[in-house]
N, C-alpha and C positions, 0 to 999 in steps of 0.2 A: 504494500500500500504506500503510495506517495501522497503525503498530505501537506497542507500549508495551514499554519496558524495565523489568524487575522486578529489584530488588536486595533482599537481606536485610541489614539493618544492625542490629547489636546494640551494647549499651552495658554496660560493667561498670566498677566503681570502679577495678579494677586495669588494665584494658586501654583504657578510654575507648571511643570510637566505633570500631567495626570492621566491615568488610565480611565477612559470614559466608558464605563460599563453600561450606562444608560443609553448612550448612542449606539453601542454595540447591539444591545437588545432591540432597539427600535429599527435599526438598519439591517441587521442580520437575524431576522426572525427564524430562519432555518438553522442557525448556528454559526459559529465562527471558524469552524474547521472545514477546509475544502479538500476533498479527495480528488486529486488530479486524474486518477485512474477511472473513477466512475463519473467524474464531473458533477458531484453532488455535495451539498453543504450538509453538515451535521453538527449537533451541539458538542461542546468540549466535554461536558460531564455526562457520563452514561448512567449515573445512578449508583447507589451503594458504594460510594468511595472510588469508583472506577472512572478514569479519564482517558480520552483518546490520546494516544502517543505521549503519555506522561504530561499532558497539558497542565496539570497542577504544578509540576516542577518548572515548566517553562514560564508559567504565570508568576511564580515566585522569583524567578530570575529577572523577569520584566520589572516587577515591583522594586527589586534591588537596583536595577539600572536607573529607574526613575528617581529613586531616593538619592543616588549618587549625583545625578544631574541636578537635582534641586539643592543638594548640599553644596555643590560647586557654586550655585547662585546665592547661597546663604538662606535658603527657604526651608531646609529640613529641620 
């Protein structure tokens, strides 16, 4: 399976870099994981603590990256 993880990141002077889960939910109602083999979207969370392609770990990495970017700006 070849998949792509899609995240919506926004920036504002007040909040700095943020992961915009509300926009993700509104714009990606079929999910944020795209399977390039089947050309279908699916949700990252499959239920019962199971995630597509370790999306939980990838999400944690993204949160860390955003924290580092905001820390560099003095916002963290």
